N, C-alpha and C positions, 0 to 999 in steps of 0.2 A: 504494499500500500504506500503510495508516495505521499510526501509531506505536502500540506496545503497551507498557503499563506492566509493569515487572518484578515489581511487588509485587501483582499480582492475586491473587484468592483461589484460582484454579486455574491450571493451565498448559496450554498448547497448543503446537503445533509450527508454526513459520513457516518457509517455504522461500524461498530466493532465486529470482528470476525465472529460468525455464528450468533450474532445478536438477534437476528430475526428468523422466525420460523417461516420458511418459504423464501422466495426471492426478495431481495432488498430493492430491486429496481422499481422506481415509481413509474406510473404512467405520466404522460405529458400532454398538455393541451394548450391551446391558444385562447386567451381571454382578452378581448380588446387589444389584439396584437401584442399581448404580453405573455411570456411563457409561464405556465403554471405547472408545478410538480404536484402530483396527487399520489398519496399513499392511502390505500383503502383495504380494510379487513386484514391488517397486519398484526402480528403478535410478536412482541419482543421479550426474550427470556430474562430471568432474574440476574444474569451476569452482565447484561448489556448496560452500557452507559452511552446514551445517544447525545452526541455533541453536534451543534450546528456551527460550522466554521466557514471561513472565506474560501472562495474558489473562483475559477474563471467562468463557471457556468452562468448563463444569462437568465436564469429563472428569477422572476420578480415576485412570485408568490408561491407558497408551499401550503398544501392542504392535507390534513389528516382526517380520515373518516372511519369510524368504527374500529379504531386501533386500540390495542392494549399495551401499556408500557409497564412491565413488571419491575424493572430496575429504575434507577433515578433518571430523570430527564433534565438536560441542561441546555440552555440557549447559547452556551459558549464553551469552548474547549479550554479556557483558562481557569486556573484555580484562584488566582489573585489578580488584582488590577481591574481597570475599567474596560469594557468591551462594547463594540458596536454591532448591532444586529440590523441589517439594512433592508431586508425584504419583509413583505407582509406575510402573516402566518395565521392559519385558522385550524381549529380542532373541533370536530363535531362527533358527538356520541363516543368520546374516547374515555378510557379509564387509566388513571395514573396510580399505580400501586406503590411507587416510591416517591421520594421528594421531587417536586417540580421546581427547578432553580433558574432564576433570571436576575440574581442580585448584581448590583453595580454594572448594569447593562443599559445601554442607550438604544431604545427601540425606535428606528426611523420610520418603519411602516406601521400598518395597523396590526393589531393582535386580537384574535377573536376566539373565544371558547364558548361552545353552545352545547348544553346538556352533557357536560363532562363530569366525571367524578374524580376528586382528588383524595386518595385514601391516606396520604401522609401530608407533610407540610408543603405549602405553596410559598416560595421565598422570592420576593421582589424588593428586598431592602436596598435603599440607595440607588434605585433605578429611575430612569427618565423615559416617559412614554411620549414621544414626539408625534406619534400617530394616534388614532382613536383606539381605545381599549374597551372591549365588550366581553364580559363574563356573565352570560345569561343562562338562567335555569340550571346552574351547576351546583354540585354538592361538595362542601369542604368538610371532610372528616377530621382532618388535622387543622393546625393553625394556619391563618393567612398572614404572612409577614410582609407588610408594605411600609415599614418605618422609613421615613425620609424620602419616600418616592415622590416624584414630580410628574403630574399629569397635565400635559400641555394642551391636549385636545379633549373632546368629550369622552367620558368614562362612565360605564354602566355596569352594575352588578345585579341587574333586574331579575327577580324571581329565584335568586340563589339561596341556598341554605348553608349557614355557617354553624357547624357543630363544634368545631374548635374555636379558639379565640382569634378574632380579627384584630390585628395590630396596625393602625394607621398613624401612629404617633409621629408628629412633625412632618406629615405629608403635606403636599400643596396641590390643590386642584385649580388650574387656571380657568377651566370652563366648568359648568354646573356638574356636580357629581350626582349620579342617579342610583338610589338604592330602593327603588319602587318594588313592593311585594317581597322584599328580602325578609328571611327569618333568621334572627340571631339567637341561637340556642344557648349561647354562653355570654359571658361579659364581652363588651366591645370597647376598644380603645381608640377614640378619636381625639385624644388630647393633643394640644398644641398644633392643630391642623388649621391650615388657611384655605378657606373656601372663597375664591375670588368672585365666583358668580353664584354662591349659595349651594345648598344641598337639598335634594328631593328625597324625603323619607316617607312618602305617602304609602299607606297600607303596609307599613313595616310591622312585624311582630318581634319585639325584643324581650326574650325570656330572661336575660341577664341584665346587669347594669349597663347603661348606655352613657359613656363618659365623654363629654366634650370640654372638659376643664382646660382653660387657657387657650381656647381656639378662637379663630377670627372669622366672622361671617360678613362678607362684603356684598353679597347678593341675596335676593329673597330666598328663604328656606322654608320648607313645608313639611309638616308631619300629619297630613290629612288622613283621618281614619286609621292612624297607627294604633297598635295595641302595645302598651308599655307595661310589662309585667313587673319589672324591677325599677329601681330608681333611674331617673334621668338627671345627669349632673351638668349644669351649664355654669358652674362656678368660674368666675374670673374671665368669662368670654368677652369679646369685643364684637358688638353687632352694629354694622353700619347700614343695614337694611332690615326689613321685616323678618322675624322668625314667627311663623304662624302654626299654631296647634288648632286644627279644626276637626271637631267631632272625634277627638283623640281620646282613647281609653287609658286612664291612669290607674294602675293598681298598686302604685308605690309612690315615693316622693319625687318632687321636682325641685332641684336645688339651683338657686341663682345667686348664691353668696358672691359678692364682689363683681358681679356681671355689670357691664356698661352697655347701655343701649343709646347710640348716638343719633339714630334716625327716629325710630318709633319704639314704644315700649313692647314688651313681649305680648303677642296677640294670641289669646286663648278664646276660641269660639265653640260654644256648645260642647264642653268637655264631658266625658263620661267616666264611670268607674268609681270604686270606693274611695280613692284618694284624689279625686278630681280637684284641681285648684280652682280658684274663683275665675269664672269666665266673663266675657264681655256681654 
């Protein structure tokens, strides 16, 4: 197997020997005059480590459908240092039985996960998403580690279930973050997060503590018809636009100690639940 430079103009996938049951060769198609590599119905054994590295191939998008990754999956072949992942990549109905790692990586294209299951940890610490990120209808059995991540474009986690702890501490969202219909089964860490265009938490169910301590809200944020089983912590936040709780169910406390509202006060409309705060 020949060595491949990390700094090629395009990216390809290199597999360890015997990592895949069946052929490792992807199919190839043209999509709007762009080459797309497609891996479908593939299964990778426990000894495999799949690394996406630089090459001279001109593929601009990689697709995985109905694939199973028994070993760890990495978006880079480097153990340390910052990495660039240049092409768009999508996963549909895939199962990740080991850790999914993309930490300290700069994603230049879009990244899409649809109806995937992550059985271990998902690790995107210190990463930058320059293209859109979509993680829809996925299941996180392990923790989701997004500390210090930067989301430059739209990002959505719509319809996903987090059974482990989602860590977004010190992350920054330049466009509105969407968590519509998400279920947080454990505590959730949104501390010291900056929401430049706000966050959408409509129809969320939070079964653990939802912690926004020391975060900054610069756009309209919404918790419409959310169900908040444990406490919601807005202590020491800075809000420069409306934070709206509409028909929200509160089954525990809402903390606002030290919070600063520079535009409008906290908006609570038709609250529900045994610990519902006073509404408008």
